[in-house]
Structures are given as C-alpha cells and as structure tokens.
C-alpha positions in Angstrom: -31.3 -12.0 6.2 -29.1 -14.5 4.4 -25.3 -14.9 4.4 -23.7 -14.8 0.9 -20.2 -14.7 -0.6 -19.1 -11.4 -1.7 -18.5 -12.8 -5.3 -22.3 -13.5 -5.5 -23.3 -9.9 -5.0 -20.5 -8.4 -7.3 -19.9 -7.9 -10.9 -16.1 -7.8 -10.8 -13.3 -8.4 -8.1 -9.8 -7.6 -9.4 -6.5 -6.3 -8.1 -4.2 -3.8 -9.9 -0.6 -3.2 -10.9 2.4 -0.8 -10.7 4.0 0.5 -13.9 7.7 0.2 -14.0 9.5 3.1 -12.1 12.2 2.9 -14.6 9.9 4.4 -17.2 9.3 8.1 -16.5 6.8 8.3 -19.3 4.6 5.8 -17.4 3.9 8.5 -14.8 2.1 11.8 -15.4 2.5 15.0 -13.4 -0.9 16.0 -12.2 -3.5 17.0 -13.3 -2.8 14.8 -16.4 -3.0 11.0 -16.6 -5.1 8.6 -14.8 -5.8 8.5 -11.0 -3.6 5.8 -9.4 -4.4 4.7 -5.9 -1.7 3.2 -3.6 -2.7 1.1 -0.6 -1.4 3.7 1.9 -4.1 6.1 0.4 -6.9 3.9 1.7 -8.1 5.8 4.8 -11.7 4.4 5.2 -13.1 7.2 3.1 -13.9 8.0 -0.5 -11.1 8.9 -3.0 -11.4 11.6 -5.7 -7.7 12.5 -6.1 -4.4 10.5 -5.7 -0.8 11.4 -5.0 0.2 10.1 -8.4 -1.2 9.7 -11.8 -0.1 7.2 -14.5 0.0 8.0 -18.2 -1.8 6.0 -21.0 1.5 4.2 -21.7 1.8 3.2 -18.1 -1.7 1.8 -18.1 -1.1 -0.2 -21.2 2.5 -1.3 -20.1 1.4 -2.7 -16.8 -1.2 -4.9 -15.0 -2.9 -1.7 -13.8 -6.5 -1.7 -14.9 -9.3 0.9 -14.9 -12.0 0.5 -12.1 -15.3 2.4 -12.3 -16.5 5.0 -9.9 -18.3 3.4 -6.9 -15.8 0.5 -6.7 -15.0 -0.5 -3.2 -11.1 -0.9 -2.4 -9.5 -3.2 0.1 -5.7 -3.1 1.1 -4.7 -6.8 0.6 -1.3 -6.7 2.3 1.3 -4.6 4.1 1.0 -2.4 7.2 -2.5 -1.2 6.4 -4.1 -4.6 5.4 -7.8 -4.4 5.7 -8.0 -0.6 5.2 -10.9 0.5 2.9 -11.8 3.2 0.4 -14.2 3.7 -2.4 -14.0 5.6 -5.7 -15.8 8.8 -6.5 -14.1 8.7 -9.9 -12.8 6.0 -12.2 -9.3 5.2 -11.2 -6.5 2.7 -11.4 -5.0 0.8 -8.4 -1.7 -0.8 -7.5 -1.3 -4.4 -6.9 -1.8 -4.3 -3.2 -5.4 -3.2 -3.7 -8.5 -5.3 -4.5 -11.3 -3.5 -6.3 -14.9 -4.8 -5.8 -17.6 -3.6 -8.1 -21.1 -4.6 -6.8 -24.1 -5.7 -8.8 -26.5 -2.7 -8.3 -29.4 -5.2 -8.4 -28.0 -7.1 -5.4 -25.8 -4.7 -3.2 -25.3 -1.1 -2.6 -21.7 -0.2 -2.9 -21.7 2.0 0.1 -23.4 -0.6 2.2 -20.6 -3.0 1.2 -18.1 -0.5 2.2 -19.6 -0.1 5.7 -20.2 -3.9 6.1 -16.5 -4.6 5.3 -15.5 -1.9 7.8 -17.7 -3.6 10.4 -16.1 -7.0 9.7 -12.6 -5.7 9.3 -11.4 -7.8 12.1 -12.5 -11.0 10.3 -10.7 -9.7 7.1 -7.5 -9.2 9.1 -7.8 -12.5 10.9 -7.8 -14.1 7.4 -4.4 -12.4 6.7 -2.7 -13.6 9.9 0.0 -16.2 10.2 2.1 -15.3 7.0 5.4 -13.6 7.0 3.6 -10.6 5.5 -0.1 -10.3 6.2 -1.9 -11.0 2.9 -5.5 -11.1 1.9 -5.8 -12.5 -1.7 -8.6 -11.7 -4.2 -9.8 -15.2 -3.9 -10.2 -14.9 -0.1 -12.2 -11.8 -0.6 -14.5 -13.4 -3.1 -15.2 -16.1 -0.7 -15.8 -13.8 2.3 -19.3 -14.2 3.6 -21.6 -11.4 4.7 -25.1 -11.3 6.0 -26.9 -9.2 3.3 -30.1 -7.4 4.1 -32.6 -6.5 1.4 -31.4 -3.8 -1.0 -33.8 -1.2 0.3 -32.5 -1.6 3.7 -28.9 -1.6 2.5 -29.6 1.8 0.9 -31.1 3.2 4.1 -28.2 2.0 6.1 -25.6 3.6 3.7 -27.6 6.8 3.5 -27.4 7.2 7.3 -23.9 6.4 7.6 -22.7 8.4 4.6 -24.3 11.5 6.1 -21.5 11.4 8.7 -18.9 10.7 6.1 -20.1 13.4 3.8 -19.9 16.0 6.6 -16.3 14.5 7.4 -15.3 14.9 3.9 -16.6 18.4 3.6 -14.7 19.4 6.6 -11.6 17.7 5.1 -11.9 19.9 2.0 -12.1 22.9 4.2 -9.0 21.9 6.0 -7.1 21.5 2.7 -8.2 24.9 1.6 -7.0 26.6 4.9 -3.7 24.7 4.7 -3.1 25.8 1.2 -3.9 29.4 2.1 -1.2 29.2 4.8 1.3 27.5 2.5 0.8 30.1 -0.3 1.3 33.0 2.1 4.7 31.3 3.3 5.8 30.9 -0.2 4.9 34.5 -1.0 6.8 35.8 1.9 9.7 33.5 2.4 10.3 31.9 -1.0 9.5 34.7 -3.4 10.6 37.3 -0.8 7.4 39.4 -1.3 7.0 40.0 2.5 5.6 43.3 3.9 8.2 46.1 3.3 10.3 44.1 0.9 10.6 46.9 -1.5 12.9 48.8 1.0 15.1 45.7 1.7 18.4 45.2 0.0 19.8 41.7 -0.8 23.1 40.3 0.6 23.7 37.7 -2.1 20.7 35.5 -2.5 19.1 36.5 0.7 17.6 39.7 2.0 19.8 41.7 4.3 19.4 40.5 7.9 18.5 36.8 7.0 20.9 34.1 7.9 21.7 30.7 6.2 21.4 27.8 8.6 20.4 24.2 9.0 17.5 22.5 10.6 19.9 21.1 13.3 20.9 24.6 14.3 17.4 26.0 14.1 15.4 23.4 16.2 15.4 21.7 19.6 14.2 18.1 19.9 12.2 16.8 22.8 11.1 13.4 24.1 7.6 12.2 24.7 8.1 10.2 27.8 6.7 6.7 28.1 6.3 5.0 24.6 3.2 3.3 23.7 2.4 0.7 21.0 -0.6 -1.0 19.3 -0.9 -3.4 22.3 -0.8 -0.7 25.0 -3.2 1.9 23.6 -7.0 1.9 23.9 -9.8 2.8 21.5 -10.8 5.7 23.7 -9.2 7.8 26.5 -8.2 11.3 27.5 -4.7 11.3 25.8 -4.3 10.6 22.1 -1.1 8.6 21.0 0.6 9.6 17.8 2.1 6.9 15.5 4.0 7.6 12.3 1.1 7.0 9.9 -0.7 9.6 7.8 -3.7 9.7 9.9 -1.5 10.2 13.0 -3.3 8.9 16.0 -3.0 5.1 16.8 -5.1 5.1 20.0 -5.5 6.7 23.5 -4.6 6.3 27.2 -5.6 7.9 30.5 -2.1 8.4 32.0 -0.1 11.5 32.2 0.5 12.9 28.6 4.2 12.6 27.4 4.2 16.0 26.0 2.2 19.2 27.0 1.4 21.1 23.8 -1.5 23.6 23.9 -3.6 26.0 21.8 -1.2 28.8 22.7 2.0 26.8 22.7 2.0 24.3 19.8 4.7 21.9 19.0 5.9 20.4 15.7 5.9 16.6 15.5 8.0 14.7 12.9 7.7 11.0 12.2 11.3 9.6 11.9 10.6 6.8 9.6 7.7 8.1 7.4 8.5 11.9 7.3 5.0 13.0 8.1 5.0 16.3 10.0 2.2 18.0 11.8 1.5 21.0 14.1 0.0 19.8 17.3 -2.0 22.0 19.8 -2.9 19.5 22.5 -1.3 17.2 25.1 -0.2 13.8 23.7 2.0 10.6 23.9 3.6 8.7 21.1 5.1 5.5 19.9 8.7 5.2 19.2 10.3 7.4 16.5 7.9 10.3 16.8 9.9 13.4 17.5 8.6 16.8 18.7 10.6 19.9 18.2 10.5 23.7 18.5 12.8 26.5 17.5 16.3 26.5 19.2 17.6 29.1 21.6 20.2 30.1 18.9 17.3 31.0 16.5 14.0 31.6 18.5 11.5 32.0 15.8 7.7 31.8 15.5 6.4 28.1 15.7 4.1 28.6 12.7 6.9 29.9 10.5 9.2 27.1 11.7 6.5 24.5 10.7 6.2 25.9 7.2 10.0 26.2 6.8 10.6 22.6 7.6 7.6 20.7 6.4 8.3 18.6 3.3 12.1 19.1 3.4 12.6 15.2 3.3 10.4 12.5 1.9 10.2 8.8 2.6 12.8 7.0 0.4 13.2 3.9 2.7 11.8 2.8 6.0 14.7 4.1 8.0 15.4 7.0 10.4 15.3 10.2 8.4 16.1 12.7 11.2 19.9 12.9 10.3 18.9 13.7 6.7 16.2 16.2 8.0 18.6 17.9 10.4 21.3 18.5 7.6 18.8 20.4 5.4 19.6 24.0 4.8 17.1 26.7 5.6 17.1 30.6 5.7 16.3 32.3 9.0 14.5 35.6 8.5 14.3 38.3 11.4 12.3 37.2 14.3 9.9 40.0 13.8 8.8 38.9 10.3 8.3 35.3 11.4 6.0 36.7 14.3 4.1 38.8 11.8 3.6 35.8 9.5 2.6 33.6 12.6 -0.1 36.2 13.5 -1.5 35.8 9.9 -1.6 32.1 9.8 -2.3 31.1 13.4 -6.2 31.7 13.0 -5.9 29.3 9.9 -4.2 26.5 11.8 -6.6 26.9 14.7 -9.6 26.7 12.4 -7.9 23.4 11.0 -7.7 22.1 14.5 -11.4 22.8 15.3 -12.5 21.1 12.1 -10.3 18.1 13.0 -12.0 17.9 16.3 -15.4 18.0 14.6 -14.3 15.2 12.3 -13.2 13.1 15.3 -16.6 13.6 17.0 -18.5 12.7 13.7 -16.3 9.5 13.3 -16.9 8.6 16.9 -20.7 8.9 16.4 -20.6 7.0 13.0 -18.4 4.2 14.6 -21.0 3.8 17.4 -23.8 3.6 15.0 -22.2 1.4 12.3 -22.1 -2.0 13.9 -25.5 -1.6 15.4 -27.0 -0.8 11.9 -25.0 -3.4 9.9 -25.7 -6.1 12.5 -29.4 -5.2 12.6 -29.2 -4.5 16.4 -31.2 -1.4 15.9 -33.9 -0.7 13.4 -33.1 1.6 10.5 -36.1 3.8 11.1 -35.0 4.5 14.7 -31.5 5.5 13.4 -33.1 7.7 10.7 -35.4 9.5 13.3 -32.3 10.1 15.6 -30.3 11.6 12.7 -33.2 13.7 11.6 -33.4 15.0 15.2 -29.8 15.8 15.4 -29.8 17.8 12.1 
C-alpha cells in the first residue's frame, strides 16, 4: 500500500458558507429548501436530514455551495473539530465544514470516511496550538493516508458499514418511538383531548383541576457528586459520564456513580449551557453544568409527563447558563392521576428507546474495535468478512 495526499484521490475539496441571518427569506421552513449542514450535526454518521434548510435565495446570496451525495464532511474548527459525516443526499454546508468528494476510480467514499475516523487524532493534532482549533481545507488536501487497492477499500467499507447501517436503522426506530410519545403528549396536554375530556369543564384556558405553575415550582434539582472532564474520563468503564453535547456521553469511569437513576426510577437531565434534555434510566456521573431533576414535593407528578412538559422549553441562544430562563418558564400542572395514566402509555416507548440505545452502543463498540485493525491492515479483510457472516 502507498501513502498519498487526500487531494490526489479526490475530485473536489471545498468548504461552505452561512447565509445572512438578517434575511428571513434565506432560510426555508422544512420540508422546503436545501439541506444545510452545520458542524454540530457531524456525529460520525451519515446525514439525510438537517435542522435547517436554506432557500434558493440563501444559496445564491452566500458562499454556501451544493455538495453531491456521498461527499465526506469534516468539521474544521470549533468544539467538535475533526468530527465526521457523509451525505446520503445532496446538501449545502456551513463554513466550518470541509466537503471531500472522492474520485470513484481511486477511492471509495465510505472507506475515506472510516480512514479519517481512524486517523482523527492526527487531524486534531494538526489543529492544535491556535486560539481556536482550526483545520483548513489546504491542510486537509495535504493530509496523507495509506491507501489500499480499490477492491480492498470497498470490502473494508462494506464490513464497517454493516454496523453503521444497523445503528442508523435503530436510530430511525428511536425517532419513531420518540415521535409517538411526543404526539400523545400533545394530544392529551396541548389539545386537551385526554381520556374523559368530554366531561371536563374549563376554568379559563385550563380544564378544571389543572394549575398554572412554573418549572421552578414544579421540579427539584439534584447534584451529581464528583465532576469529571475530558482528562479524567476513560474510553471504557462501568459508569457513563454525561457532558452537555448532543450525543451525551463523554466517557466512562469505574468509581461510584454520581447519581443513581434506574429502569424503574428515571431522572431527567438538563444541560445548562446547551439546553439538551434527556430521560436517563441508569446510574451516571457528569461534567459541570449537567443538572438532574425530578418533580417537586409541591407538585409530585409522573416523571415521563414531566419530561415531555419541560423538554424544548428553552433553546440555546448563547453559550451561557440557561437554567434561570428554564426555571422561569410557565407550565400547566394536570391532576396526578392523568399524568400517571400518560406515563403508563409512554413508559414502554421510552424503555424501547433505551434498549435500542444500548444495542447501538454495543454495535459502535464492535465497530470501533474492528475499524483500526481493518484500516491499518492488521487483520485480513477476508477474516473480518467471515467473522461478520458468522455473527449474522
């Protein structure tokens, strides 16, 4: 195998752009417009949908440019520098992303994705030393990889993508389950079409027996004991450590958990600076500014109802503490019996989500053990194919 520069096996290497936020007509409400990928959406997986879309005007009025499906994406700077993705559909990207389109006669795009994942530490090392970590498109072009023959590349990507395809299928199932729970919440507690609603009168805007309140009055905060960080976590261990990112877990340790959540006694976790919220059913620890909470003694209500009542109340508008803003939000408190009935309906959905998340964690672990051995040539591709076939 020979070592070559990335630009020697690619047709196009380019970054994107961000249309002006001052122009509302540059952004389209989904499902219209063009997919527009932000660097925080690069989560080492494929991308077929994005948080935001941009309009034709936004595309023409900015340095954003269209990238083909099968383009590999690299986050060039910021907190997630070196994170990766690849496009299942044509899309535009922001200026913090480098898009790499391989020459199909020289390199398989998914092999390149996995090779860059394997060599991520080298990519990140290139970005160190600046006030803000930065990998330019020029540095990516000059980045060298040892490239096996194209048939071998395809076999490697076929093996590893089997794991990723299973992960993505589970992720789609998770999204469906979460949407089912969300829609039931809206039906019962937003549109007031809960069981027996026909017999309930209204007292102003709320059904009789409901109470206006705030998050502060409705929840009780907890601490998570010893705080961890990137330097004190391990890549494996018995206790996961939550950070404030979208994926949630920054690493692991083998000490006592900071918080004892369980399958039958979940807790809600709020990320103070990023506003991500999740329902947790296992013991864990955390970094700074990760806040667990349950219902207050003043308003003891079902934990599943409380999660749906509070999730999404605040969104990231600056990297600062959002808890005061979150605590001040108004919510309506239904009777405890109704929240318990709702909880009995959605608890099985959330538990299925947890089981699928565990499956995905196992699949990622298996993939991550295999990836460096395949990309480096430590194990023969035929051996890995036989092992995968036996596992199926």
